[in-house]
C-alpha positions in Angstrom: 0.0 0.2 0.0 1.5 3.5 -0.8 2.5 5.5 2.2 1.1 9.0 3.3 4.2 10.5 2.0 3.6 9.1 -1.5 0.2 10.5 -1.3 0.6 14.1 -0.3 -2.2 16.2 -2.0 -4.8 13.5 -2.0 -7.9 14.3 -0.2 -9.1 11.7 2.3 -11.9 9.1 1.5 -14.0 11.1 4.1 -15.1 13.2 0.9 -16.0 10.2 -1.0 -17.9 8.9 1.8 -19.9 12.0 2.1 -20.5 12.2 -1.4 -21.9 8.5 -1.5 -24.2 9.1 1.6 -25.4 12.2 -0.2 -26.0 10.6 -3.6 -27.9 7.6 -1.6 -30.2 10.0 0.2 -31.8 11.4 -2.9 -33.8 9.7 -5.4 -33.5 12.6 -8.1 -31.2 11.7 -10.9 -30.3 15.4 -11.7 -29.4 15.9 -8.0 -27.2 12.5 -8.2 -25.6 14.1 -11.3 -24.9 17.4 -9.7 -23.2 15.9 -6.5 -21.1 13.8 -8.8 -20.1 16.8 -11.1 -19.3 19.0 -8.1 -17.3 16.4 -6.2 -15.1 15.7 -9.7 -14.7 19.5 -10.1 -12.8 19.8 -6.8 -10.3 16.9 -7.6 -7.1 16.4 -9.6 -7.9 14.6 -12.6 -5.9 11.3 -11.5 -7.9 11.4 -8.2 -11.1 12.1 -10.2 -10.6 9.2 -12.2 -10.2 6.7 -9.2 -13.4 8.3 -7.6 -15.1 7.5 -11.0 -14.1 4.0 -11.0 -15.1 3.4 -6.9 -18.2 5.2 -7.7 -19.3 2.3 -10.4 -18.8 -0.2 -7.3 -15.7 -1.7 -9.0 -12.1 -2.0 -7.6 -10.6 -2.3 -10.9 -11.1 -1.1 -14.5 -13.1 -3.8 -16.9 -9.8 -3.7 -19.1 -7.7 -5.1 -16.1 -7.9 -8.6 -15.6 -7.7 -8.6 -11.8 -10.1 -9.9 -9.3 -10.3 -9.4 -5.5 -11.0 -12.9 -4.7 -12.6 -12.0 -1.5 -16.2 -13.6 -1.0 -19.2 -12.5 1.2 -18.6 -15.1 3.8 -15.0 -14.0 4.3 -16.3 -10.4 4.7 -18.8 -11.5 7.0 -16.3 -13.4 9.2 -14.0 -10.5 9.1 -16.5 -7.9 10.4 -17.5 -10.2 13.0 -13.7 -10.4 14.1 -12.7 -6.8 14.0 -16.0 -5.6 15.7 -16.2 -8.4 18.3 -20.0 -8.9 17.1 -21.1 -12.4 17.4 -22.7 -14.2 14.4 -26.2 -13.9 15.7 -25.6 -10.0 16.7 -24.0 -9.4 13.3 -27.0 -11.2 11.7 -29.5 -9.2 13.5 -27.9 -6.1 12.2 -27.6 -7.3 8.7 -31.4 -8.1 8.6 -32.1 -4.4 9.3 -30.2 -3.4 6.3 -30.0 -6.5 3.8 -26.5 -5.1 3.0 -23.1 -6.1 4.5 -21.7 -2.5 4.0 -24.5 -0.9 5.7 -24.3 -3.4 8.7 -20.6 -3.1 8.9 -20.9 0.6 9.3 -23.2 0.1 12.3 -21.3 -2.5 13.7 -17.8 -0.3 13.3 -19.5 2.5 15.2 -18.1 0.8 18.4 -14.6 1.2 17.3 -14.9 4.9 17.0 -12.0 5.0 14.3 -11.5 8.3 12.2 -11.4 8.7 8.5 -7.7 8.7 7.4 -7.6 6.6 4.4 -7.0 8.3 0.8 -8.6 6.9 -2.6 -4.8 6.2 -3.6 -4.1 4.2 -0.7 -7.5 2.2 -1.2 -6.5 1.6 -5.0 -2.9 0.2 -3.6 -4.7 -1.9 -1.2 -7.2 -3.4 -3.7 -4.0 -4.1 -5.6 -2.4 -5.9 -3.0 -5.5 -8.1 -2.0 -5.7 -8.9 -5.9 -1.7 -10.2 -5.8 -2.0 -12.1 -2.7 -2.0 -15.8 -2.8 -4.6 -17.8 -1.3 -7.5 -17.1 1.0 -5.4 -16.6 4.1 -3.1 -13.9 2.7 -6.1 -12.1 1.0 -7.9 -12.1 4.6 -4.9 -10.7 6.1 -4.4 -7.9 3.7 -8.0 -6.9 3.8 -7.8 -7.1 7.7 -4.9 -4.7 7.7 -7.1 -2.2 5.6 -10.3 -2.5 7.5 -8.7 -2.6 11.1 -8.6 1.1 11.4 -11.2 2.1 8.9 -13.8 4.5 10.0 -17.5 3.3 9.8 -18.0 5.2 6.3 -14.9 3.8 5.0 -15.7 0.2 5.9 -19.2 0.4 4.5 -17.9 1.8 1.1 -14.8 -0.4 1.0 -17.2 -3.6 1.5 -19.7 -2.1 -1.1 -16.9 -1.9 -3.6 -15.6 -5.4 -2.8 -19.1 -6.8 -3.3 -19.6 -4.9 -6.4 -22.8 -2.7 -5.8 -22.9 0.5 -4.0 -26.5 0.5 -3.5 -26.8 4.4 -3.7 -28.9 4.3 -7.0 -25.9 5.6 -9.0 -25.5 3.5 -12.1 -22.6 4.0 -14.6 -24.8 6.0 -16.8 -25.0 8.6 -14.1 -21.3 8.7 -13.5 -20.8 9.4 -17.2 -23.2 12.2 -17.1 -21.2 13.6 -14.1 -18.0 13.2 -15.9 -19.7 14.9 -18.9 -20.7 18.0 -16.9 -17.7 18.4 -14.7 -15.6 18.7 -17.8 -18.4 20.4 -20.1 -18.4 17.6 -22.7 -21.1 15.9 -24.6 -22.5 13.1 -22.6 -22.9 11.2 -25.9 -19.3 11.3 -26.4 -18.5 10.3 -22.7 -20.7 7.2 -23.4 -19.3 6.4 -26.7 -15.8 6.5 -25.2 -16.6 4.3 -22.0 -18.4 1.8 -24.0 -15.5 1.6 -26.5 -12.6 1.6 -23.8 -14.4 -0.5 -21.2 -12.5 1.5 -18.7 -14.2 4.6 -17.1 -10.7 5.8 -15.6 -9.5 6.2 -19.2 -12.6 8.0 -20.2 -12.2 10.6 -17.6 -8.8 11.2 -18.6 -9.8 11.5 -22.1 -12.6 13.8 -21.2 -10.3 16.0 -19.1 -8.0 16.3 -22.2 -11.0 16.9 -24.6 -9.8 13.8 -26.7 -13.0 11.7 -26.5 -13.1 11.7 -30.0 -9.9 9.4 -30.1 -11.3 6.6 -28.1 -11.2 3.3 -29.8 -12.4 -0.2 -29.1 -10.1 -2.3 -26.7 -9.5 -5.6 -28.1 -10.1 -8.5 -25.6 -11.4 -6.5 -22.6 -13.9 -8.6 -20.4 -17.4 -8.7 -21.3 -20.4 -10.5 -19.5 -22.7 -12.6 -21.8 -25.5 -14.3 -20.6 -26.6 -17.7 -21.8 -29.6 -19.5 -21.0 -27.7 -22.7 -20.3 -25.6 -22.8 -17.3 -22.5 -24.5 -19.1 -21.1 -23.7 -22.4 -20.3 -27.2 -24.2 -21.0 -30.7 -23.9 -17.4 -31.5 -23.3 -17.5 -29.1 -20.3 -20.5 -31.1 -19.0 -19.1 -34.5 -19.7 -15.7 -33.4 -17.9 -18.1 -32.4 -14.9 -20.0 -35.8 -14.7 -16.8 -37.6 -14.9 -15.3 -35.8 -11.5 -18.9 -36.4 -10.0 -18.8 -40.2 -10.7 -15.8 -40.7 -8.8 -17.3 -39.8 -5.5 -19.7 -41.5 -3.0 -21.1 -40.5 0.3 -21.7 -42.6 3.3 -24.5 -44.5 1.6 -23.0 -45.1 -1.8 -24.7 -42.2 -3.6 -22.9 -39.9 -5.8 -23.0 -36.1 -5.5 -25.9 -34.3 -7.4 -25.2 -30.8 -8.6 -28.3 -28.4 -8.8 -28.3 -26.4 -12.1 -30.4 -23.2 -12.2 -32.0 -22.8 -15.8 -33.1 -19.7 -17.8 -36.0 -20.7 -19.9 -35.7 -18.7 -22.8 -33.2 -16.3 -24.8 -33.8 -13.3 -27.0 -35.1 -14.5 -30.5 -32.8 -12.5 -32.6 -34.5 -13.9 -35.9 -37.6 -11.8 -34.6 -36.1 -8.9 -32.7 -36.4 -6.5 -35.6 -39.9 -7.2 -36.7 -41.8 -4.1 -37.7 -44.8 -3.1 -35.2 -43.5 -5.6 -32.6 -44.0 -4.3 -29.1 -43.0 -7.1 -26.9 -39.4 -8.6 -26.6 -39.5 -11.9 -28.7 -38.3 -14.7 -26.7 -37.2 -18.4 -27.9 -37.9 -21.0 -25.3 -35.1 -23.6 -24.7 -37.6 -26.2 -25.8 -37.2 -24.7 -29.3 -33.4 -24.6 -29.2 -31.1 -21.9 -29.1 -31.4 -18.6 -31.0 -29.7 -17.4 -34.2 -26.7 -18.8 -35.0 -25.8 -20.1 -31.5 -24.4 -23.6 -31.8 -23.7 -26.0 -28.9 -23.8 -29.3 -30.5 -24.6 -32.1 -28.0 -25.2 -29.6 -25.2 -28.7 -30.7 -24.4 -27.9 -34.4 -24.8 -25.1 -34.0 -22.2 -27.7 -32.3 -19.8 -30.1 -35.3 -20.3 -27.6 -37.8 -19.6 -26.5 -36.2 -16.4 -29.9 -35.9 -15.2 -30.6 -39.5 -15.9 -27.5 -40.5 -13.9 -28.7 -38.2 -11.3 -25.4 -36.1 -11.3 -27.4 -32.9 -12.1 -30.5 -31.7 -10.6 -32.5 -29.1 -12.6 -34.3 -25.9 -10.7 -35.9 -22.9 -12.1 -33.9 -19.7 -12.6 -36.5 -17.8 -14.6 -37.9 -16.9 -17.9 -35.3 -14.3 -18.5 -32.4 -13.2 -16.4 -33.0 -9.6 -17.3 -36.0 -7.4 -16.5 -38.4 -7.6 -19.6 -40.1 -4.3 -18.6 -36.9 -2.4 -17.9 -35.5 -3.4 -21.4 -38.9 -2.7 -23.2 -39.0 0.8 -21.6 -35.4 1.5 -22.9 -36.3 0.2 -26.4 -39.3 2.5 -26.7 -37.5 5.6 -25.6 -35.3 5.3 -28.9 -32.1 6.8 -27.2 -28.7 5.7 -26.7 -29.7 2.8 -24.5 -32.1 1.4 -27.2 -29.5 1.9 -29.8 -27.0 -0.2 -27.5 -29.6 -3.0 -27.2 -30.2 -3.2 -30.8 -26.5 -3.2 -31.7 -25.7 -6.1 -29.6 -28.9 -7.7 -30.6 -27.5 -7.4 -34.4 -24.5 -9.3 -33.3 -26.6 -11.9 -31.4 -25.9 -10.9 -28.1 -28.6 -10.7 -25.6 -26.8 -7.9 -23.5 -23.7 -7.3 -21.6 -24.7 -6.8 -18.2 -21.8 -4.6 -16.5 -22.6 -2.1 -19.5 -26.1 -1.9 -19.1 -27.2 -2.5 -15.3 -30.4 -0.6 -15.9 -31.8 -3.9 -17.6 -32.1 -5.2 -13.8 -33.0 -8.7 -13.0 -36.1 -10.4 -14.1 -38.6 -9.2 -11.3 -36.5 -6.1 -10.3 -36.2 -2.8 -12.2 -33.2 -0.6 -10.7 -34.7 2.6 -12.3 -37.9 3.4 -10.3 -37.9 4.6 -6.6 -37.2 1.7 -4.1 -40.7 1.0 -3.3 -41.4 0.5 -7.0 -38.7 -1.8 -8.2 -40.1 -5.2 -8.1 -42.3 -6.1 -10.9 -46.1 -6.2 -10.4 -47.9 -9.5 -9.0 -49.4 -10.0 -12.3 -46.2 -9.6 -14.4 -44.4 -11.9 -11.9 -47.2 -14.5 -11.9 -47.4 -14.7 -15.8 -43.5 -14.9 -16.2 -43.1 -17.6 -13.5 -46.0 -19.7 -15.1 -44.5 -19.5 -18.5 -41.2 -20.4 -17.2 -42.5 -23.4 -15.3 -44.4 -24.5 -18.3 -41.2 -24.5 -20.5 -39.4 -26.2 -17.6 -42.0 -28.9 -17.6 -41.8 -29.6 -21.3 -38.1 -29.6 -21.2 -37.5 -31.9 -18.2 -40.8 -33.6 -17.8 -41.5 -32.3 -14.2 -42.5 -29.3 -12.5 -40.0 -27.3 -10.9 -39.3 -27.8 -7.4 -36.6 -25.5 -6.6 -36.0 -22.0 -7.7 -33.4 -19.1 -7.4 -34.6 -15.6 -8.4 -32.0 -13.7 -10.9 -29.9 -11.7 -8.8 -31.4 -13.0 -5.9 -34.0 -10.5 -6.2 -37.3 -12.0 -5.1 -40.3 -10.6 -2.8 -43.7 -12.2 -1.7 -45.1 -12.1 -5.0 -42.4 -14.1 -6.5 -42.6 -16.6 -4.0 -46.4 -16.9 -3.9 -46.2 -17.4 -7.8 -43.6 -20.2 -7.2 -45.8 -21.8 -4.8 -48.6 -21.9 -7.3 -46.4 -23.4 -9.7 -45.1 -26.2 -7.5 -41.7 -24.8 -6.2 -41.1 -25.7 -2.5 -37.5 -24.5 -2.4 -36.4 -20.9 -2.6 -32.7 -20.5 -3.0 -30.8 -17.6 -1.5 -27.3 -16.4 -2.1 -24.5 -16.0 0.2 -23.7 -13.2 2.7 -26.1 -13.9 5.4 -25.0 -17.2 6.6 -27.9 -18.9 8.0 -29.5 -22.7 8.3 -32.5 -23.6 6.1 -35.8 -22.8 7.6 -39.4 -23.2 6.5 -41.8 -20.3 6.2 -45.4 -20.6 7.2 -46.4 -21.8 3.6 -43.9 -24.6 3.8 -41.5 -23.1 1.6 -37.7 -24.2 2.4 -35.5 -21.3 2.4 -31.9 -22.4 1.8 -28.6 -20.2 1.8 -25.4 -20.7 0.1 -22.9 -21.1 2.6 -19.6 -22.4 1.0 -18.4 -20.4 -1.9 -16.2 -22.2 -4.4 -15.5 -19.7 -7.5 -12.0 -20.3 -8.6 -12.6 -18.3 -11.9 -13.3 -15.3 -10.2 -12.4 -15.5 -6.6 -9.2 -16.9 -4.6 -10.2 -20.2 -3.0 -8.2 -23.2 -2.0 -9.1 -26.5 -0.3 -8.3 -25.6 3.2 -10.5 -22.4 3.1 -13.2 -24.5 1.7 -13.0 -27.3 4.3 -13.1 -24.7 7.0 -16.4 -23.3 5.7 -17.8 -26.6 5.7 -16.6 -27.3 9.1 -18.4 -24.1 10.4 -21.4 -25.2 8.6 -21.6 -28.6 10.4 -20.4 -27.2 13.7 -23.6 -25.0 13.7 -25.8 -28.0 12.8 -26.4 -26.6 9.2 -25.9 -28.4 5.8 -22.9 -27.2 3.7 -24.6 -25.6 0.5 -21.8 -25.1 -2.2 -22.0 -21.9 -4.5 -20.4 -22.4 -7.8 -21.2 -20.5 -11.0 -21.2 -21.8 -14.7 -18.3 -19.5 -15.5 -16.1 -21.9 -13.5 -16.5 -24.9 -16.0 -16.2 -22.8 -18.9 -13.2 -23.6 -21.2 -13.4 -22.0 -24.5 -12.0 -18.4 -24.3 -10.2 -19.2 -21.2 -9.6 -22.6 -19.3 -11.4 -22.2 -16.2 -12.6 -25.8 -16.2 -9.4 -27.6 -15.4 -8.5 -25.8 -12.3 -12.1 -25.9 -11.2 -12.4 -29.6 -11.8 -9.0 -30.1 -10.2 -10.0 -28.4 -6.9 -13.6 -29.8 -6.9 -12.2 -33.5 -7.1 -9.6 -32.7 -4.1 -12.1 -31.1 -2.2 -14.9 -33.9 -2.5 -12.0 -36.4 -1.7 -11.0 -34.3 1.4 -14.9 -33.8 2.7 -15.6 -37.7 2.2 -12.4 -38.4 4.4 -12.8 -36.0 7.1 -16.7 -36.5 7.5 -17.3 -40.2 6.8 -20.9 -40.0 7.8 -21.3 -37.5 4.8 -24.6 -37.4 2.8 -24.9 -35.9 -0.7 -28.1 -34.4 -1.1 -29.9 -31.9 -3.6 -32.8 -29.5 -2.9 -35.7 -31.7 -3.1 -34.1 -33.9 -0.5 -33.2 -31.2 1.8 -37.1 -30.4 1.5 -37.9 -34.1 2.4 -35.6 -34.1 5.5 -37.3 -30.9 6.7 -40.8 -31.9 6.5 -40.5 -35.7 6.8 -37.1 -36.4 8.5 -36.0 -38.7 5.6 -35.2 -38.6 1.9 -35.3 -41.1 -0.9 -31.7 -42.6 -1.1 -30.3 -45.1 -3.9 -31.2 -48.1 -1.6 -34.2 -47.0 0.1 -35.2 -44.0 2.3 -32.5 -42.3 4.6 -33.5 -41.1 7.9 -32.0 -37.7 9.1 -32.3 -36.3 12.5 -33.0 -32.5 11.8 -34.3 -29.5 13.4 -35.8 -27.0 11.0 -36.9 -23.8 12.5 -39.9 -21.8 11.2 -39.2 -18.1 10.1 -39.9 -15.7 13.0 
C-alpha cells in the first residue's frame, strides 16, 4: 500500500464517503449527477478518475484482468472478528439493512476510528489483495485495511468489494457527472466508455478533450448471459466424470443443482416491424440465431438420468423485461446499444447496461416500486414453469430468482407452480428454515468460485466445518463460468479443485450425505429422503421463520 508521504495532496476518503451518502439520500437523478459533477470539480484529474471507478462499484477497470477474490462469507467473518460482534449479533444488524456494507458501518461504530484513508491508498490496498496468494493472505491484507477504517470507510470498501454501492448511482449517471464536470457532450463520454470499457481512461480523455480518439479495446472482458449454465457438451461430460468418482456414506454420488433460464432473445424476430413485446425463444425450441452448441442438451439429459445434475428454475429471462422494453421504446442511446448487441446476436452485456436489472426487479424506479407487479411475476413464472415442465418432464421444485431479487409475490407465484425450495445467495449465513407456507429457504454457505475469486481447499473445508459445527448443511455456491473452457480454461482448475475438495470432505466426515434441494425439503418435512437404496432417515430440527 502506498505510504502517506507518497500521497500528499490526495484528499481523504471522507469526502468520498460523504458524496456516496448524499447520492444515496436522494432519489432525483439530476441531483445525483450534480453531486458527482461538483465532487469531480474539486479533485485533480488522477483522483477524479479513481473516484469515478469506485463510484461504479468496481475495484479495477474492466480492462484489467484482476479480481479481488474475496467472497461475502470472508467479509462477514472479518467484520465479526474486527468488531467483536457475535454471528447472531451481526446477523440481526444485517437483517435491518439487507446489505453487508451498511451492516458493517453500524458494527464499526463501536470502534470509533476516524477517517484517514485516501483513494490512492485504497487503490493500492485493492491491488495488494488481488496479488495476494490464497484466501488466508487475502484475508490478512483486507484485515489490515479495515482494522483502522472509519465506519463510513468500512461501509464503502465492503460495498466496492461486493460490486454494488446500492446508492442508486448507475454507471450512466457517473458518465453524466463526468460530462458535466468537464463540459463535454454526454454522448461522447458514453461512446468512449463503451469502446474502452474503462471509466478511468474515459475520464482522462474527457479531461484532455480527446474523447473523439477513443478506440475499441480488444479482448476487454465482457459478460454474456446464455440460458444454459455451461458452455459446451465437453464441459458437462468433464464435470460428470469428476462427480462419478465420489460417493457419500450411503454410496450415493454428488448431485449438482443447476439453475436454468428458460428462454433467450429470439434474434430472428427482434427487428420485426410493429413488434411491441421482446421476442423470446424457449429452450424447448433450441438456441437462438446462429448459436451452436452441439450435443449440449444431450449432455444435460445424460447427467440428469444419472442423477448427477438436478434441474432448478432460475427464471424466464435473467433481465427485467419491462425495463428493457422501456429503454427500447425510449429510442435513445440505451435503445441503440440494445439493438447493436442484438444485431451481433448478443442478448446483453450486463456490466455495461445494469439498467436492465433482474427478471423481477427494475433498478430505475424508486425503491418501493422496483419489483414487478404481482400479475407480471405470476405470468412470467407460469410461462417459465411450463417450459421447464416440457424440457425436463417435471415441474420445478426449487427456484433461485435472478440476482437473488425475490419478494412475497415471487414466492407466491413459485408456490402456485409447484416450487417448494427458495434458494438464496451467500452473505448472511443462515441455516435453512421453513416459512408459514411450507417453503424451505436455503442459503449458499460455501463459496467455490476459482474463476473469479481466490479459494483453496483448506478455506473451503473450514467453511464446511463451520456449517457442520452449527448444525447446518454445507451448500456449495459455484457458478457456471468456473466450468467454461472456450475463451479461457477455467474448467481444468475448477475440476481439479472440486475433485480434491470432495475427496477431503469424504475423508474428514465419513458419515457425509450428498443431497440436493428436493432431498433437503424431504428432510425438513419428513425427517428422511429417498436414497439410492431406500429411504435415508436424518435427524433434523428445522426452525420456522420468525
